[in-house]
N, C-alpha and C positions, 0 to 999 in steps of 0.2 A: 561445516559451518551452514551450509544451505539448509540441512535438515533441522537446524536450530530455529529456523523460521516457521516450521510447520508443527502446530500443536493445536488440537481441537479445543483446548481450554483457553487459548488465546483469544483476545479480541483484535480484529483487523479493521483498519480504516483504509478505504480506497479513496485517496485524494485525487480528485478529478473525475469522480463517478458521474455518469451521465445517462440520460434516457435514450440516447442515440445508439441503437443496436449495432451500428457499423464501427463504433469506436471501442477502443480497448478499455476505456473507463467503465463502460457497460459490461463488456465481456469478462473482465477480471472480477468485478463485483458478483456477477451471476455465477461464474465458475466456482469462486470460493464458497458462496452461499450453497450451491447445489452439492458441493462436496462435504457439507456439514459444518463449515467453519462459521463462527460467530463474526459477522462482518457488517460494517455500516459504510455508507458513502459519506464523502465530505465534498460538498459543493453548495454554495449559498443559493443556487437557483432551485433546489429541490428539498422537499421535506421527506419524501420517500421515493424509491424507484422499485416498482413492481413488488411492493410490500416490504422492501428492505429499507430500514430507516436511513435517512440522510441528514447530515448536520451542516451548518454553515461553516464551521471550522473544527479543527481538532479539539480546541478547548471547549467547545459546546457539546462534545460527546459526554454522555452520562458516566461512561466507564473509560478510563484511559486505555488506549490500545497498546498492546504489546508490540504490534507490527503495523507500520504505516507503509502502504504501497502507493507510490507516486506515479500518476499518469497525467502529468502536467508538463508544460515546457520548463526547461532547466532553470530559466530565470525565476519563474514562480516557485519551482522546487527549492531553490536555494533559500528563499525567504521562509518557506513553510518548513524547511529543515530545522531552522532556528526555533520555530514554534514547537515542533515535535520534541526536540531536545529539552526545551524549557519545561515541557509538560512531563518529562520523564520517560518518553518513548525511547526504547533502547535498540530497536531493530527497524531499519528502514530499507525498502526495496524500491529501487528506481527502475521502472520498466524501460524497455528499449526506446530511445529517443528522449527520455526524461533526465538522463544523467549528463554530467559535464565534468571536466577536470576540477573545476571549482567545488562541485558537489562532493566529489571523491575526497579532495583535500579537507574540506570542512567537516565531513563525516568523521574522518580520522581525528581531527583536532577536538571534536566534540565527544570522542570516545564511543561512538555508535557502531554497532554491528551493521554493516551496510553492504548491500549487493547493488552495484552501480556499474556492471560490466557488460550490459546489454542482454543479460538473461531474463527470460520471461518467467514470471512467477507461475503462470498456468502450466507451462512445459515442465518446470522444476517440480511442481506438485504432482503432476501425473507421472513423471519419471520415478519419484520416490514411492508413489502409491503402487506402481507396476514396474519394479526394477528389472524384470525380464523382458520388457518391451523395448 
């Protein structure tokens, strides 16, 4: 299942992207971009982050993402999960600290492929890219 989240033909949205290099919203955005994935940030505070486009919301993205990566508090993530599902996003990844029992339950009810178990998308990507490490 985890490998279904990684495809360089997919568009990725990092919800909660930030310019703060100490935060995972920045690190995940840069990690996916540097690995060659088509990625954009979602945060109404920014139009771009180091050359990577950033949009106010998922619905403002010119291309619907196949994967939405959430790096926001669970309360915000639960609301944004509804927006993602309404837009037709089928895969959602909740970074450590972004998931909750309510998010897991709602993801199932919405029929989404979800990772909400505390797994980090950067670690998973690197593990799949280098299976011997």
